[in-house]
A tleap script that builds the chain and sets N, CA, C and O, in Angstrom:
source leaprc.protein.ff14SB
mol = sequence {
  NMET ASP VAL THR VAL GLU ASP ILE TYR GLU
  GLU GLU GLU ALA LYS VAL VAL VAL ASN TYR
  ASP HIE PRO VAL PHE ASN ASP SER SER SER
  GLY ASN GLY THR MET THR GLN PHE HIE ASN
  ILE SER ALA SER ILE ILE GLN SER LEU GLN
  ASP TYR ILE ALA LEU LEU LYS GLN GLU ASN
  GLU ARG LEU LYS GLU GLU LEU LYS THR PRO
  LYS GLY ARG CARG
}
set mol.1.N position { -299.154 38.763 148.052 }
set mol.1.CA position { -298.968 38.939 146.621 }
set mol.1.C position { -299.733 37.861 145.876 }
set mol.1.O position { -299.709 36.689 146.252 }
set mol.2.N position { -300.402 38.268 144.830 }
set mol.2.CA position { -301.172 37.340 144.007 }
set mol.2.C position { -300.425 37.010 142.718 }
set mol.2.O position { -300.984 37.105 141.625 }
set mol.3.N position { -299.157 36.623 142.855 }
set mol.3.CA position { -298.326 36.312 141.695 }
set mol.3.C position { -297.820 34.886 141.842 }
set mol.3.O position { -297.324 34.496 142.898 }
set mol.4.N position { -297.953 34.110 140.763 }
set mol.4.CA position { -297.459 32.735 140.804 }
set mol.4.C position { -295.982 32.709 140.423 }
set mol.4.O position { -295.470 33.647 139.814 }
set mol.5.N position { -295.316 31.637 140.785 }
set mol.5.CA position { -293.908 31.470 140.445 }
set mol.5.C position { -293.731 31.453 138.928 }
set mol.5.O position { -292.761 32.008 138.412 }
set mol.6.N position { -294.660 30.823 138.210 }
set mol.6.CA position { -294.573 30.724 136.754 }
set mol.6.C position { -294.597 32.097 136.094 }
set mol.6.O position { -293.997 32.284 135.035 }
set mol.7.N position { -295.295 33.073 136.715 }
set mol.7.CA position { -295.373 34.415 136.143 }
set mol.7.C position { -294.050 35.166 136.217 }
set mol.7.O position { -293.788 36.032 135.383 }
set mol.8.N position { -293.219 34.851 137.194 }
set mol.8.CA position { -291.985 35.613 137.372 }
set mol.8.C position { -290.718 34.804 137.104 }
set mol.8.O position { -289.627 35.373 137.088 }
set mol.9.N position { -290.833 33.497 136.894 }
set mol.9.CA position { -289.670 32.626 136.711 }
set mol.9.C position { -289.048 32.841 135.341 }
set mol.9.O position { -289.748 32.835 134.329 }
set mol.10.N position { -287.736 33.031 135.307 }
set mol.10.CA position { -286.984 33.123 134.059 }
set mol.10.C position { -285.866 32.096 134.103 }
set mol.10.O position { -284.961 32.192 134.933 }
set mol.11.N position { -285.926 31.118 133.219 }
set mol.11.CA position { -284.918 30.063 133.200 }
set mol.11.C position { -283.642 30.566 132.543 }
set mol.11.O position { -283.685 31.207 131.493 }
set mol.12.N position { -282.502 30.271 133.169 }
set mol.12.CA position { -281.206 30.629 132.596 }
set mol.12.C position { -280.633 29.406 131.901 }
set mol.12.O position { -280.705 28.293 132.421 }
set mol.13.N position { -280.061 29.622 130.720 }
set mol.13.CA position { -279.478 28.523 129.967 }
set mol.13.C position { -277.968 28.704 129.873 }
set mol.13.O position { -277.467 29.825 129.785 }
set mol.14.N position { -277.248 27.578 129.892 }
set mol.14.CA position { -275.796 27.626 129.686 }
set mol.14.C position { -275.536 27.953 128.224 }
set mol.14.O position { -276.296 27.535 127.351 }
set mol.15.N position { -274.485 28.687 127.953 }
set mol.15.CA position { -274.160 29.084 126.586 }
set mol.15.C position { -272.706 28.752 126.299 }
set mol.15.O position { -271.852 28.815 127.183 }
set mol.16.N position { -272.439 28.396 125.043 }
set mol.16.CA position { -271.065 28.159 124.612 }
set mol.16.C position { -270.695 29.261 123.629 }
set mol.16.O position { -271.396 29.482 122.641 }
set mol.17.N position { -269.603 29.946 123.899 }
set mol.17.CA position { -269.098 30.993 123.023 }
set mol.17.C position { -267.830 30.459 122.380 }
set mol.17.O position { -266.865 30.138 123.075 }
set mol.18.N position { -267.827 30.361 121.049 }
set mol.18.CA position { -266.657 29.835 120.354 }
set mol.18.C position { -265.783 31.004 119.916 }
set mol.18.O position { -266.137 31.765 119.015 }
set mol.19.N position { -264.650 31.126 120.564 }
set mol.19.CA position { -263.643 32.122 120.232 }
set mol.19.C position { -262.329 31.359 120.251 }
set mol.19.O position { -261.828 31.020 121.324 }
set mol.20.N position { -261.766 31.085 119.087 }
set mol.20.CA position { -260.604 30.207 119.023 }
set mol.20.C position { -259.365 30.803 119.682 }
set mol.20.O position { -258.430 30.072 120.011 }
set mol.21.N position { -259.343 32.122 119.880 }
set mol.21.CA position { -258.220 32.721 120.601 }
set mol.21.C position { -258.345 32.462 122.096 }
set mol.21.O position { -257.358 32.148 122.760 }
set mol.22.N position { -259.555 32.594 122.622 }
set mol.22.CA position { -259.810 32.410 124.052 }
set mol.22.C position { -261.164 31.726 124.233 }
set mol.22.O position { -262.119 32.383 124.648 }
set mol.23.N position { -261.283 30.416 123.932 }
set mol.23.CA position { -262.565 29.734 124.067 }
set mol.23.C position { -263.021 29.722 125.522 }
set mol.23.O position { -262.234 29.454 126.430 }
set mol.24.N position { -264.304 30.018 125.729 }
set mol.24.CA position { -264.850 30.124 127.079 }
set mol.24.C position { -266.200 29.436 127.122 }
set mol.24.O position { -266.988 29.530 126.181 }
set mol.25.N position { -266.460 28.748 128.216 }
set mol.25.CA position { -267.763 28.132 128.455 }
set mol.25.C position { -268.442 28.911 129.565 }
set mol.25.O position { -267.934 28.959 130.685 }
set mol.26.N position { -269.580 29.520 129.275 }
set mol.26.CA position { -270.319 30.300 130.254 }
set mol.26.C position { -271.344 29.387 130.890 }
set mol.26.O position { -272.384 29.109 130.295 }
set mol.27.N position { -271.065 28.924 132.079 }
set mol.27.CA position { -271.954 27.991 132.770 }
set mol.27.C position { -272.564 28.688 133.970 }
set mol.27.O position { -271.974 28.698 135.050 }
set mol.28.N position { -273.749 29.273 133.789 }
set mol.28.CA position { -274.371 30.009 134.881 }
set mol.28.C position { -274.788 29.080 136.014 }
set mol.28.O position { -275.011 29.538 137.134 }
set mol.29.N position { -274.897 27.776 135.737 }
set mol.29.CA position { -275.285 26.849 136.799 }
set mol.29.C position { -274.149 26.596 137.782 }
set mol.29.O position { -274.392 26.122 138.892 }
set mol.30.N position { -272.907 26.905 137.394 }
set mol.30.CA position { -271.795 26.669 138.306 }
set mol.30.C position { -271.506 27.884 139.179 }
set mol.30.O position { -270.616 27.846 140.029 }
set mol.31.N position { -272.251 28.951 138.972 }
set mol.31.CA position { -272.076 30.143 139.796 }
set mol.31.C position { -272.824 29.998 141.104 }
set mol.31.O position { -273.474 28.982 141.347 }
set mol.32.N position { -272.732 31.013 141.943 }
set mol.32.CA position { -273.401 30.957 143.238 }
set mol.32.C position { -274.741 31.681 143.212 }
set mol.32.O position { -275.262 32.052 144.264 }
set mol.33.N position { -275.301 31.887 142.034 }
set mol.33.CA position { -276.581 32.556 141.914 }
set mol.33.C position { -276.437 33.973 141.395 }
set mol.33.O position { -277.292 34.448 140.648 }
set mol.34.N position { -275.373 34.650 141.778 }
set mol.34.CA position { -275.159 36.016 141.311 }
set mol.34.C position { -273.887 36.143 140.489 }
set mol.34.O position { -273.733 37.101 139.732 }
set mol.35.N position { -272.978 35.192 140.628 }
set mol.35.CA position { -271.701 35.267 139.930 }
set mol.35.C position { -271.619 34.167 138.884 }
set mol.35.O position { -271.894 33.005 139.182 }
set mol.36.N position { -271.245 34.523 137.664 }
set mol.36.CA position { -271.061 33.545 136.603 }
set mol.36.C position { -269.588 33.185 136.520 }
set mol.36.O position { -268.722 34.060 136.550 }
set mol.37.N position { -269.311 31.897 136.415 }
set mol.37.CA position { -267.928 31.446 136.303 }
set mol.37.C position { -267.636 31.089 134.856 }
set mol.37.O position { -268.505 30.578 134.151 }
set mol.38.N position { -266.428 31.354 134.416 }
set mol.38.CA position { -266.008 31.028 133.068 }
set mol.38.C position { -264.909 29.974 133.133 }
set mol.38.O position { -263.995 30.065 133.953 }
set mol.39.N position { -265.007 28.975 132.263 }
set mol.39.CA position { -264.046 27.880 132.235 }
set mol.39.C position { -263.417 27.838 130.847 }
set mol.39.O position { -264.129 27.862 129.842 }
set mol.40.N position { -262.112 27.777 130.785 }
set mol.40.CA position { -261.428 27.709 129.494 }
set mol.40.C position { -261.569 26.318 128.896 }
set mol.40.O position { -261.459 25.309 129.593 }
set mol.41.N position { -261.814 26.285 127.601 }
set mol.41.CA position { -261.896 25.034 126.856 }
set mol.41.C position { -260.926 25.167 125.690 }
set mol.41.O position { -260.931 26.179 124.989 }
set mol.42.N position { -260.108 24.170 125.483 }
set mol.42.CA position { -259.132 24.262 124.396 }
set mol.42.C position { -259.840 24.216 123.046 }
set mol.42.O position { -260.909 23.623 122.909 }
set mol.43.N position { -259.229 24.848 122.065 }
set mol.43.CA position { -259.791 24.888 120.715 }
set mol.43.C position { -259.909 23.488 120.131 }
set mol.43.O position { -260.830 23.220 119.359 }
set mol.44.N position { -258.992 22.589 120.485 }
set mol.44.CA position { -259.051 21.225 119.944 }
set mol.44.C position { -260.271 20.474 120.473 }
set mol.44.O position { -260.868 19.678 119.748 }
set mol.45.N position { -260.641 20.718 121.717 }
set mol.45.CA position { -261.839 20.075 122.266 }
set mol.45.C position { -263.082 20.615 121.574 }
set mol.45.O position { -263.982 19.851 121.225 }
set mol.46.N position { -263.136 21.925 121.376 }
set mol.46.CA position { -264.279 22.523 120.688 }
set mol.46.C position { -264.382 21.976 119.274 }
set mol.46.O position { -265.479 21.661 118.815 }
set mol.47.N position { -263.254 21.857 118.575 }
set mol.47.CA position { -263.268 21.324 117.215 }
set mol.47.C position { -263.744 19.876 117.208 }
set mol.47.O position { -264.519 19.486 116.334 }
set mol.48.N position { -263.296 19.080 118.163 }
set mol.48.CA position { -263.741 17.684 118.255 }
set mol.48.C position { -265.244 17.607 118.488 }
set mol.48.O position { -265.926 16.779 117.884 }
set mol.49.N position { -265.760 18.463 119.360 }
set mol.49.CA position { -267.203 18.476 119.622 }
set mol.49.C position { -267.980 18.886 118.374 }
set mol.49.O position { -269.019 18.301 118.073 }
set mol.50.N position { -267.484 19.887 117.647 }
set mol.50.CA position { -268.161 20.311 116.423 }
set mol.50.C position { -268.138 19.207 115.375 }
set mol.50.O position { -269.130 18.998 114.678 }
set mol.51.N position { -267.022 18.498 115.255 }
set mol.51.CA position { -266.935 17.374 114.316 }
set mol.51.C position { -267.918 16.274 114.696 }
set mol.51.O position { -268.580 15.696 113.834 }
set mol.52.N position { -268.007 15.989 115.987 }
set mol.52.CA position { -268.914 14.945 116.460 }
set mol.52.C position { -270.369 15.343 116.229 }
set mol.52.O position { -271.187 14.506 115.847 }
set mol.53.N position { -270.696 16.608 116.456 }
set mol.53.CA position { -272.055 17.096 116.206 }
set mol.53.C position { -272.397 16.951 114.729 }
set mol.53.O position { -273.506 16.540 114.389 }
set mol.54.N position { -271.454 17.287 113.846 }
set mol.54.CA position { -271.680 17.143 112.406 }
set mol.54.C position { -271.919 15.678 112.046 }
set mol.54.O position { -272.795 15.370 111.238 }
set mol.55.N position { -271.143 14.779 112.644 }
set mol.55.CA position { -271.319 13.346 112.411 }
set mol.55.C position { -272.701 12.878 112.874 }
set mol.55.O position { -273.359 12.099 112.184 }
set mol.56.N position { -273.136 13.351 114.038 }
set mol.56.CA position { -274.460 12.983 114.546 }
set mol.56.C position { -275.571 13.509 113.647 }
set mol.56.O position { -276.577 12.830 113.443 }
set mol.57.N position { -275.400 14.704 113.112 }
set mol.57.CA position { -276.400 15.258 112.190 }
set mol.57.C position { -276.505 14.404 110.935 }
set mol.57.O position { -277.605 14.145 110.447 }
set mol.58.N position { -275.353 13.962 110.406 }
set mol.58.CA position { -275.362 13.088 109.228 }
set mol.58.C position { -276.066 11.771 109.533 }
set mol.58.O position { -276.852 11.274 108.726 }
set mol.59.N position { -275.778 11.213 110.697 }
set mol.59.CA position { -276.403 9.949 111.092 }
set mol.59.C position { -277.910 10.117 111.256 }
set mol.59.O position { -278.679 9.242 110.858 }
set mol.60.N position { -278.332 11.231 111.836 }
set mol.60.CA position { -279.765 11.497 111.984 }
set mol.60.C position { -280.450 11.575 110.628 }
set mol.60.O position { -281.538 11.027 110.450 }
set mol.61.N position { -279.821 12.255 109.668 }
set mol.61.CA position { -280.400 12.356 108.330 }
set mol.61.C position { -280.496 10.983 107.674 }
set mol.61.O position { -281.497 10.669 107.031 }
set mol.62.N position { -279.449 10.160 107.837 }
set mol.62.CA position { -279.464 8.807 107.263 }
set mol.62.C position { -280.592 7.982 107.862 }
set mol.62.O position { -281.289 7.257 107.151 }
set mol.63.N position { -280.768 8.097 109.180 }
set mol.63.CA position { -281.820 7.335 109.849 }
set mol.63.C position { -283.211 7.831 109.462 }
set mol.63.O position { -284.142 7.034 109.346 }
set mol.64.N position { -283.358 9.133 109.263 }
set mol.64.CA position { -284.646 9.673 108.808 }
set mol.64.C position { -285.003 9.108 107.439 }
set mol.64.O position { -286.148 8.727 107.196 }
set mol.65.N position { -284.006 9.057 106.537 }
set mol.65.CA position { -284.237 8.495 105.208 }
set mol.65.C position { -284.569 7.011 105.295 }
set mol.65.O position { -285.418 6.515 104.554 }
set mol.66.N position { -283.902 6.306 106.196 }
set mol.66.CA position { -284.167 4.879 106.381 }
set mol.66.C position { -285.604 4.655 106.849 }
set mol.66.O position { -286.256 3.699 106.428 }
set mol.67.N position { -286.091 5.531 107.714 }
set mol.67.CA position { -287.469 5.402 108.197 }
set mol.67.C position { -288.485 5.655 107.089 }
set mol.67.O position { -289.590 5.113 107.125 }
set mol.68.N position { -288.120 6.474 106.108 }
set mol.68.CA position { -289.026 6.773 104.995 }
set mol.68.C position { -289.121 5.607 104.018 }
set mol.68.O position { -290.119 5.473 103.309 }
set mol.69.N position { -288.085 4.759 103.975 }
set mol.69.CA position { -288.031 3.633 103.049 }
set mol.69.C position { -288.934 2.506 103.548 }
set mol.69.O position { -288.851 2.127 104.716 }
set mol.70.N position { -289.802 1.961 102.675 }
set mol.70.CA position { -290.647 0.832 103.096 }
set mol.70.C position { -289.793 -0.350 103.560 }
set mol.70.O position { -288.689 -0.559 103.057 }
set mol.71.N position { -290.309 -1.120 104.521 }
set mol.71.CA position { -289.545 -2.220 105.120 }
set mol.71.C position { -289.086 -3.252 104.095 }
set mol.71.O position { -287.996 -3.803 104.243 }
set mol.72.N position { -289.867 -3.529 103.075 }
set mol.72.CA position { -289.510 -4.532 102.082 }
set mol.72.C position { -288.326 -4.130 101.221 }
set mol.72.O position { -287.697 -4.991 100.607 }
set mol.73.N position { -288.007 -2.845 101.161 }
set mol.73.CA position { -286.932 -2.369 100.286 }
set mol.73.C position { -285.644 -2.070 101.037 }
set mol.73.O position { -284.693 -1.563 100.442 }
set mol.74.N position { -285.591 -2.366 102.301 }
set mol.74.CA position { -284.377 -2.086 103.084 }
set mol.74.C position { -283.347 -3.155 102.899 }
set mol.74.O position { -282.266 -3.079 103.483 }
savepdb mol mol.pdb
quit
């Protein structure tokens, strides 16, 4: 066969599905190659992660603005 691995390789990514009634983490890397395993995550953990992500986004924006400010005015 004259086919390279790059031509046929499809990378699988882990996905997070937020369903507050039944939160589930779909981690295809924890399966055995053909079977996907699902792990329950509590809604409070998901909320904490979302809050932390929002905080990190705010910090990133603050740091971007700081980088735009000339050094003498900081």
